[in-house]
Residue, then its C-alpha position, 0 to 999 in steps of 0.5 A: m705148804k703140803y702136797n697131797k700125794i707125792v711119787k718118785g720118778t726119773f727125769i727123761s726129757r722135756p719136750n716143751r716148757f709145760l711137759a716132761k717125760v718121766l719114768i715112774d716105776t717101769k712106765v714112762h709118763v708125760v707129766h705137767v711141769k709147774n715151772t715155765g722157766r728153763c730149769r736146765e741145771l735142774l732137769i737133767e736126764g737121769a735126775t730124781v724128781y718128785l711129782e704130785d699124783f692127781k689120780d683121785n682128782l683128775r677133773n679136766r687135767k690132761t696129765r695125771f702127774s705134776l713135777v714139783a721138785v728135783e734132786k740136784i747134786i751140789v758140791r760144798n767144801g769139796k764134797e758132793k751132796v744132794l739138794l732138794v729143790n722145789m721148782d713149783s713156781q705156782i706154789t710160791n704165793k701160797v708159801a709166802g702167804e703162809a709166811f706172812e700169817n705165821g711170822a716167817i716173813i716180817l716186812p720192814n716197817f710193819d713193826k705193829g704187824y698186818y691187819n689186812i692181807r689181800t691177794e692179786k691186787t691191781f695197781g696201774d697196769s700191773r696185778f701184784d701178788f699181795y696188798i697189805e695193810g698194817a701199822r708202825k710207830d709214828r716217828n713224831s708221836k706215840e701214835e700208830e701210823q697206818i701203812r699200805a704196801y704192794v708186794e710182788i713175789k718171785s720164784c727162784t730156783l737157780e743156784e750157782n755155787g751157793c748164790a741164788k739168782f733170778p731170773d733163769a729166763p728173760t722176763q719183761r713181765g718181771v721188769k714191768h712189775i718192778r717199775e710199776l712198784c716204783g710208781a706205787v712208792k711215788k703214790g705213797y705206798l710201801a713196796y716190796v719184791i720178795f724172792i722165794i728161793q725154793m731150796k737151802e744151801v744158799s748164802n746170798f741172792k743176786p740178779n742174773d745180770v748175764l742172762h737179763p741185764e735189764f732186770g738187774i738194772a730195774l731192780r737196782e733202780a727200784q731199790k734206790y727209789g725206795v722199793n724193798i728187795l728181800a730174799y728168803d730160803c725154804i725148807n723142803t721135804e718130798d711133800s712140803i715147802r715152807v719159808d725159813k730164813p732171810v738171805k742176803v741180797i747183793l745188788 
């Protein structure tokens, strides 16, 4: 997934969840933040940020720029390094969709591939990010078994000492989605939660039990119920992001 035009800036402050003040060249701009999470460990005064510039396509926008990525200083093997973190939570569904299409994400059980991928599909009281139809080998015959699945995508930007964590703010909506996926399994569907970790330099993923214990409980119960829990990291540049490799999930 590529952005159109990216400019570099310096983060100053975040008046609310949706807006930030950023110094671009010599002028302070109020910009849109494409992530409503807390992001406190990322949006630090003086941090280098990257913004999508909509100067040539403003339409009804109230701000010219959207903040999409930030440089985070991390320590690995006793040395500091710069980690580029994409924090655009609105892009992860597109990134996941591309990964389904190009084979970067191969869902367990779909060994014969996908033949129908739909977005924003409703089940029960929830709307899931993807509904996927495909096929796998039937265990009892040489025939192909048709399978159907609901997939929920979660945007993950929180990293602590190489461990990716979700959420970075309490999410009752996330808990609801997890429990609804259990309902889909009960009805005969396959179900998946995929955490798109919007950076490299992570070795594993864990639910953020300290911040929101209920989410971690729901995730563990879902796994026992048959919901597949997956995580993938991403390769970022200043103007692009793509899914790269699976990350170990520790529950």
